[in-house]
C-alpha positions in Angstrom: -0.2 0.2 -0.1 2.8 2.6 0.9 5.3 3.9 -1.7 8.3 5.7 -1.2 7.1 9.4 -1.6 4.6 8.6 1.3 7.5 7.3 3.4 9.0 10.5 2.9 6.0 12.6 3.6 6.0 10.6 6.5 9.6 11.0 8.1 9.4 14.8 6.9 6.6 15.5 9.2 8.3 13.1 11.9 11.5 15.5 12.0 9.3 18.8 11.8 7.1 17.8 14.7 10.5 16.6 16.6 11.8 20.0 16.2 8.5 21.6 17.0 9.0 19.7 20.3 12.4 20.7 21.3 12.6 17.5 23.1 15.0 16.0 21.6 13.1 12.5 21.9 14.2 10.8 19.2 12.9 7.5 20.5 9.4 8.7 21.1 9.1 10.4 17.8 10.2 7.2 15.7 7.4 5.5 17.6 4.9 8.1 16.8 6.7 8.0 12.9 5.7 4.2 13.0 2.2 4.4 14.6 1.3 7.3 12.1 2.2 4.5 9.4 0.4 1.6 10.7 -2.5 3.7 11.4 -2.8 3.6 7.3 -4.5 0.4 8.1 -7.0 1.8 10.2 -8.2 4.0 7.8 -8.2 1.5 4.8 -10.1 -0.5 7.4 -12.5 2.8 8.0 -13.2 3.3 3.8 -13.7 0.0 2.8 -16.2 -1.1 5.6 -18.5 2.2 4.6 -19.6 -0.2 1.7 -20.4 -3.0 4.1 -22.1 -0.5 6.6 -24.5 0.5 3.5 -25.4 -3.0 2.7 -26.4 -3.7 6.2 -28.6 0.2 6.8 -30.3 -0.8 3.6 -31.1 -4.2 4.7 -32.4 -2.9 7.9 -34.4 -0.2 6.4 -36.2 -2.6 3.7 -37.0 -5.5 6.8 -38.5 -2.3 8.9 -40.4 -1.4 5.9 -42.0 -4.6 5.3 -43.2 -4.8 8.8 -45.4 -1.4 8.6 -48.8 -1.5 9.2 -49.7 -0.5 5.8 -47.4 -2.2 3.4 -46.9 -1.4 -0.1 -46.5 -3.5 -2.8 -42.9 -2.6 -3.4 -42.6 -2.6 0.3 -43.6 -6.3 0.1 -41.3 -7.3 -2.2 -38.7 -4.8 -2.9 -35.8 -4.6 -5.1 -32.7 -6.5 -3.5 -30.2 -6.2 -6.1 -28.6 -3.1 -3.8 -28.0 -5.4 -0.7 -27.3 -8.5 -3.1 -24.6 -7.1 -4.7 -22.0 -9.3 -5.4 -19.4 -7.4 -4.9 -20.3 -6.1 -1.6 -21.4 -9.5 -0.5 -17.5 -10.8 -0.9 -16.4 -7.9 1.2 -18.8 -8.5 4.2 -18.0 -12.4 3.8 -14.2 -12.0 3.8 -12.8 -13.5 6.8 -9.7 -11.6 6.5 -11.4 -8.2 6.5 -13.9 -8.9 9.5 -10.7 -10.2 11.5 -8.8 -7.2 10.7 -11.8 -4.8 11.5 -12.2 -7.0 15.3 -8.4 -7.2 15.9 -8.2 -3.4 15.0 -11.4 -2.7 17.0 -12.4 -0.5 13.9 -16.4 0.6 15.1 -16.6 3.8 13.7 -19.8 3.3 11.7 -21.4 1.9 15.1 -21.3 5.2 16.8 -21.5 7.6 13.8 -24.0 5.7 11.6 -24.9 9.2 10.7 -22.3 9.3 8.1 -23.8 6.1 6.4 -27.1 7.2 6.6 -26.1 10.4 4.9 -24.1 8.4 2.3 -27.1 6.2 1.7 -29.4 8.8 1.2 -26.9 10.4 -1.6 -26.0 7.1 -3.4 -30.4 6.3 -3.5 -30.9 9.8 -5.1 -28.2 9.4 -7.5 -28.7 8.8 -11.4 -26.1 6.2 -11.1 -28.2 4.0 -8.6 -31.4 4.7 -10.5 -29.9 3.3 -13.8 -28.5 0.4 -11.1 -31.5 -0.7 -9.9 -33.8 -0.7 -13.1 -33.7 -4.2 -13.0 -33.6 -7.2 -10.1 -30.9 -9.2 -11.8 -27.5 -9.0 -10.6 -24.4 -9.2 -12.9 -21.0 -9.5 -11.4 -19.6 -6.8 -14.1 -22.7 -4.6 -13.4 -22.7 -5.2 -9.7 -18.6 -3.8 -9.8 -19.0 -0.9 -11.6 -21.8 0.3 -9.5 -19.7 -0.2 -6.1 -16.9 1.7 -8.1 -19.1 4.6 -9.3 -20.6 5.1 -5.5 -17.2 4.8 -4.4 -15.4 7.2 -6.7 -18.3 9.4 -7.2 -20.0 9.6 -4.0 -18.2 8.5 -0.8 -14.8 9.8 -1.8 -15.5 13.2 -2.5 -17.8 13.5 0.3 -16.5 16.7 2.2 -18.3 15.9 5.4 -16.9 12.3 5.6 -13.7 14.0 4.6 -13.8 16.3 7.3 -14.7 13.5 10.0 -11.7 11.6 9.0 -9.7 14.6 9.4 -10.9 15.1 12.7 -10.6 11.6 14.1 -6.7 11.4 13.1 -5.0 14.4 12.6 -2.4 11.7 10.8 -4.8 10.6 8.1 -5.0 14.2 6.7 -2.5 13.3 4.0 -3.1 9.5 3.9 -6.7 9.6 2.6 -5.9 9.7 -1.4 -3.7 7.1 -0.7 -6.2 4.9 0.7 -8.6 5.6 -1.5 -6.5 5.0 -4.6 -5.4 1.6 -3.3 -9.5 0.6 -2.6 -10.3 1.6 -6.0 -7.7 0.0 -7.5 -8.6 -3.1 -5.4 -12.0 -3.2 -6.6 -11.3 -2.7 -10.4 -9.1 -6.0 -9.8 -11.9 -7.8 -8.3 -13.1 -11.2 -9.6 -16.0 -13.2 -8.6 -13.8 -15.9 -6.7 -11.2 -13.3 -5.0 -10.6 -13.4 -1.6 -10.4 -10.0 -0.4 -7.8 -9.5 2.0 -6.5 -6.1 3.6 -3.3 -5.1 1.8 0.2 -5.4 3.1 1.1 -1.9 4.8 4.8 -2.5 3.2 5.8 -3.7 -0.1 8.7 -5.3 1.8 11.1 -5.2 4.6 13.1 -2.9 2.5 10.3 0.0 2.5 10.4 -0.4 6.4 13.7 -0.2 6.7 14.0 2.7 4.8 11.5 4.8 6.9 13.6 4.0 9.6 17.0 4.4 8.4 16.0 7.9 6.6 14.4 9.1 9.8 17.4 7.9 12.0 20.0 8.8 9.7 18.7 12.6 9.1 18.2 13.3 12.4 21.6 12.0 14.0 23.4 13.8 11.2 21.3 17.2 11.1 24.4 19.4 11.6 26.6 17.9 8.9 23.9 17.5 6.4 23.4 21.5 6.8 27.1 22.2 6.4 26.5 21.0 2.8 24.3 23.8 1.7 25.2 26.5 4.0 27.8 28.0 1.4 25.0 27.7 -1.5 22.6 29.8 -0.8 24.2 33.5 -1.1 21.4 35.3 -1.5 19.5 33.8 1.5 20.3 34.2 4.8 20.1 30.6 6.2 18.1 31.8 9.6 15.2 32.5 7.4 14.9 29.5 4.8 11.7 28.2 6.0 12.0 25.2 8.3 10.4 23.0 6.0 12.6 23.4 2.9 15.8 22.9 5.4 14.2 19.6 6.2 13.6 18.7 3.0 17.2 19.7 2.1 18.7 17.6 4.7 16.4 14.5 3.6 17.7 14.9 0.2 21.8 15.0 0.9 21.1 12.1 3.5 19.9 10.3 0.5 22.8 11.5 -1.6 25.3 10.2 1.2 23.9 7.4 3.0 21.8 5.8 0.6 24.1 4.4 -2.4 21.2 2.7 -4.0 18.8 5.5 -4.6 19.7 7.0 -8.0 20.2 10.8 -7.6 17.5 11.8 -9.9 14.9 10.0 -7.8 15.8 11.6 -5.0 15.8 15.2 -6.5 12.5 14.8 -8.3 10.9 13.0 -5.0 11.5 15.9 -2.5 11.0 18.7 -5.5 7.2 17.1 -5.2 7.2 17.4 -1.7 8.3 21.4 -1.7 5.7 22.1 -4.3 3.2 20.6 -1.9 3.9 21.2 1.2 6.2 24.0 1.4 6.3 27.8 0.0 5.7 28.5 -4.0 9.2 28.9 -4.9 10.8 26.3 -2.8 11.0 23.6 -5.3 13.0 26.2 -7.4 15.2 27.1 -4.7 15.9 23.7 -3.5 16.1 22.3 -6.9 19.1 25.0 -7.2 21.1 24.1 -4.1 20.7 20.1 -5.0 22.1 20.6 -8.9 24.8 22.8 -7.4 25.5 20.2 -4.6 25.5 17.2 -6.9 27.8 18.7 -9.6 30.4 19.7 -6.5 30.0 16.0 -5.2 30.6 14.2 -8.4 33.5 16.5 -9.2 34.9 15.5 -5.8 34.0 11.5 -6.2 32.0 11.8 -3.2 28.5 10.8 -4.6 29.3 7.1 -4.0 26.1 5.3 -5.3 26.3 1.5 -6.4 24.6 -0.1 -9.7 24.0 1.3 -13.1 22.2 4.1 -13.9 22.1 5.7 -10.6 23.8 8.9 -10.9 
């Protein structure tokens, strides 16, 4: 689920938090870094479970409607296509998802079912729902496309849901697009025989090590890393450089010097994107200039040691 860019974002935020706390408690901040990363799985479960909870709520609604004193023919014989959706059924019947929800104590929609009510109302008012419910037959491909449509067009963009997620855990703000993209990718790949499982957080152990090593090697070498760019900012007062910019520079330089398997171009591109998203409008230009000059100097001095082909 995680990619290297998102790991870099989380490391950058943890270093910033360490600076702001001024405690110097490296171990505590490292624990928070991994807590923040692992909570992405909770967010995944919260988002994927919206689909399961929508089905449950509609089942309850149809059942209550059938028990009314004056029952219409539609209430007596409702169109059950939505609650029999084959993709949502796969989600609800997944033992792996069920156990993950229980083990991680994900019960957000039990205490905040008003969000599920809101989403269900919006879905039932939509054209995609009207088209889907125009017949009573469940076809797997149609069911899958319907789930993709309501998730992508109704659930994901809902501002009230976004506000709830942001208020629930501050660390989720940057994780929401990552998780939603993963769920959409997973839904597109579902087949009738698919056993749905929660995606692994890390692609492999190297990615987890990368998070730990990037954080530790940047923090423990901050003074030495800062020396690398001090004399390359003649038109800038180093004391006035935005703090996020200094963190981005240190992390990039750390990758140049202490991560020999990461190509220089990858490092530069990744941190320029971080600067564009998290710092000032001119930061990416400023950072690009410093890193470009530094790389040229290190290459001239043979101090840029990269292993493998095409890493320069």
